[in-house]
C-alpha positions in Angstrom: -53.9 -34.2 51.6 -54.1 -34.4 47.9 -57.5 -35.1 46.3 -57.4 -35.7 42.5 -60.4 -36.0 40.2 -59.1 -38.9 38.2 -61.0 -38.1 35.0 -59.0 -40.5 32.9 -60.5 -43.4 34.9 -64.0 -42.6 33.5 -62.7 -43.6 30.1 -60.6 -46.5 31.4 -63.0 -48.2 33.8 -66.3 -46.4 33.3 -66.7 -44.8 36.8 -66.2 -41.3 38.3 -63.0 -41.7 40.4 -61.3 -39.7 43.2 -57.8 -40.5 44.3 -56.9 -39.3 47.8 -53.3 -39.2 49.0 -53.0 -38.8 52.7 -50.0 -36.8 53.9 -48.0 -36.8 57.2 -49.6 -33.6 58.6 -53.2 -34.3 57.8 -55.6 -34.2 60.7 -57.8 -37.3 61.2 -61.0 -35.3 61.4 -60.2 -33.4 58.2 -59.5 -36.7 56.5 -62.8 -38.1 57.7 -64.7 -34.9 56.6 -63.1 -34.9 53.2 -63.9 -38.6 52.5 -67.5 -38.1 53.6 -67.9 -35.2 51.2 -66.7 -37.0 48.1 -69.6 -37.8 45.7 -68.0 -40.2 43.2 -68.6 -43.8 42.4 -65.1 -45.1 43.1 -62.6 -43.7 45.7 -59.0 -44.7 46.1 -57.2 -43.7 49.3 -53.4 -43.9 49.6 -52.1 -44.0 53.1 -48.3 -43.7 54.0 -47.1 -46.5 56.2 -46.4 -44.0 59.0 -50.1 -43.1 59.4 -51.3 -46.2 61.1 -54.1 -44.2 62.8 -55.7 -43.6 59.4 -55.8 -47.3 58.7 -58.4 -47.8 61.3 -60.3 -44.7 60.2 -60.7 -45.8 56.6 -61.7 -49.3 57.5 -64.3 -48.1 59.9 -65.7 -45.9 57.0 -66.2 -49.0 54.8 -63.0 -48.9 52.7 -61.3 -52.2 51.7 -57.6 -52.9 51.7 -56.5 -53.8 48.2 -52.7 -53.5 48.0 -49.5 -52.0 49.2 -47.3 -50.1 46.8 -43.6 -50.2 47.4 -41.6 -47.3 46.1 -38.1 -48.3 45.1 -35.0 -46.4 43.8 -31.8 -47.4 42.0 -28.7 -45.2 42.0 -27.3 -47.1 39.0 -24.6 -48.9 41.0 -23.2 -52.0 39.5 -24.8 -55.3 40.7 -23.4 -58.7 41.2 -25.7 -61.4 39.6 -25.3 -65.2 39.8 -23.5 -66.6 36.8 -26.6 -67.9 35.0 -28.5 -64.6 35.6 -25.4 -62.7 34.4 -25.3 -64.6 31.1 -29.0 -63.9 30.5 -28.5 -60.2 31.5 -25.7 -59.8 29.0 -27.6 -61.6 26.2 -30.7 -59.3 26.5 -30.6 -56.1 24.4 -32.6 -52.9 24.7 -34.3 -51.3 21.7 -36.7 -48.5 21.0 -40.3 -49.7 20.3 -41.9 -49.0 17.0 -45.6 -49.0 16.2 -45.6 -52.7 15.5 -43.9 -53.4 18.9 -46.6 -51.3 20.6 -49.4 -53.2 19.0 -47.7 -56.5 20.1 -47.6 -55.0 23.6 -51.3 -54.4 23.5 -51.9 -58.0 22.5 -49.7 -59.1 25.4 -51.7 -57.0 27.8 -55.0 -58.5 26.5 -53.5 -62.0 27.1 -53.0 -61.1 30.8 -49.6 -59.5 31.1 -50.7 -57.6 34.2 -52.8 -59.5 36.7 -52.0 -58.2 40.2 -53.1 -54.6 40.3 -56.0 -53.2 42.3 -58.4 -52.9 39.4 -57.7 -56.4 38.1 -58.3 -58.0 41.5 -61.4 -56.0 42.2 -64.6 -58.1 41.5 -66.4 -54.9 40.7 -64.5 -54.5 37.5 -64.2 -57.0 34.6 -60.8 -58.3 33.5 -61.4 -56.5 30.1 -61.7 -53.2 31.9 -58.5 -53.8 33.8 -56.6 -54.7 30.6 -58.0 -51.8 28.6 -56.9 -49.5 31.5 -53.3 -50.6 30.9 -53.6 -50.1 27.1 -54.9 -46.6 27.6 -52.2 -45.9 30.1 -49.5 -46.9 27.6 -51.2 -44.7 24.9 -51.3 -41.7 27.2 -47.6 -42.1 28.2 -46.6 -42.4 24.6 -48.5 -39.1 23.8 -46.7 -37.3 26.6 -43.3 -38.3 25.4 -42.4 -41.3 27.5 -39.9 -43.4 25.8 -41.1 -47.0 25.3 -38.3 -49.5 25.2 -38.2 -53.3 24.5 -36.2 -56.2 25.7 -34.8 -58.4 22.8 -33.4 -61.9 23.4 -32.0 -63.9 20.5 -33.8 -61.6 18.0 -37.2 -61.9 19.7 -38.9 -59.2 21.7 -39.6 -60.6 25.2 -40.8 -57.6 27.2 -40.9 -53.8 27.5 -40.6 -50.8 29.9 -41.4 -47.1 29.8 -38.9 -44.5 30.8 -39.3 -40.8 31.4 -36.9 -38.2 32.9 -38.5 -36.2 35.7 -35.8 -33.7 36.6 -32.0 -33.3 37.0 -31.2 -36.8 35.8 -33.8 -38.6 37.8 -36.0 -40.9 35.8 -39.1 -42.9 36.5 -40.0 -46.2 34.9 -43.8 -46.1 35.0 -44.5 -49.6 33.8 -42.8 -52.7 32.4 -42.8 -56.5 32.2 -41.6 -59.6 30.6 -44.1 -61.2 28.2 -45.9 -64.3 29.5 -44.3 -66.9 27.2 -40.8 -65.6 27.9 -40.8 -65.8 31.7 -39.2 -69.3 31.8 -35.6 -70.0 32.7 -35.0 -67.0 34.8 -35.6 -64.4 32.1 -38.5 -62.9 34.1 -36.1 -61.8 36.8 -34.0 -59.6 34.5 -34.3 -55.8 34.9 -32.2 -53.6 32.7 -33.9 -50.3 33.3 -30.9 -48.9 35.3 -28.6 -49.6 32.3 -31.0 -47.7 30.0 -31.0 -44.7 32.4 -27.2 -44.8 32.7 -26.9 -44.7 28.9 -29.1 -41.6 28.9 -26.9 -39.8 31.3 -29.2 -40.3 34.3 -28.3 -40.5 38.0 -31.1 -42.6 39.4 -34.4 -44.2 38.6 -37.6 -44.8 40.6 -40.5 -47.1 40.2 -43.2 -48.7 42.3 -44.4 -52.3 42.6 -47.5 -53.9 44.2 -47.1 -56.3 47.0 -49.6 -58.4 45.1 -46.7 -59.2 42.8 -44.0 -60.7 45.0 -42.1 -62.1 42.0 -41.5 -58.5 40.7 -40.6 -57.3 44.2 -37.9 -60.0 44.4 -36.6 -59.2 40.9 -36.3 -55.5 41.6 -34.4 -56.1 44.8 -32.1 -58.7 43.2 -31.3 -56.1 40.5 -30.2 -53.5 43.0 -33.3 -51.5 43.7 -33.8 -50.3 47.3 -37.2 -49.9 48.9 -37.8 -46.3 50.1 -41.6 -46.1 50.8 -44.7 -48.1 51.4 -48.2 -46.8 50.6 -51.3 -48.7 51.8 -54.1 -48.6 49.3 -57.8 -48.8 50.1 -60.8 -48.6 47.9 -64.5 -48.0 48.1 -67.4 -48.2 45.6 -69.8 -45.7 47.0 -72.4 -45.8 44.3 -73.8 -48.7 42.3 -71.8 -51.3 44.1 -72.4 -54.9 42.9 -74.3 -57.1 45.4 
């Protein structure tokens, strides 16, 4: 079991937060004792799909299911797209974001670019808190050296993604999306992250997607990503919960 004091969430959403990741070998009683001893306002518990016994435990302890996170991987193999999607794919370019691009991204987040994550959907938090959390996340990633890239279509920036090498040619794409006004006509289904990884000499790329966002799940699979894990996510507000 991995218990993390998520200090960054105090800044992001204003509450002391613990993130607990359950592992295959964790004993149920140990899990129960650990959760009972946490003294924070907001607890996130991540349960691998193989641990169905823990699902009943956390629900009996007052935790609410909020989402599944699907881990996906792409080995950079070539994909076969329908003709219309292939024309769009070829017409979209990838560029490095500058400061102006990042400020535009922040504006897009404030407009509602991300609206399916566990914080956004939780009535305990405001939509402003959820959006500021993403802005802070992008800021943090930029500071630690994550490469921020943009999608450009007919000279206009239409979306972005972040890319960071983890080890030995394996990359992670921590976040990305097509801007709201550019999602028409099939553009929202285009994912060129594997191409960017290939251009950087990488071997594979991983990301994760919430089941609250079925459109993105479909886009990733259509673009050659393969699901490799499912994590059930539960939450609890143990102090100061809204009535």
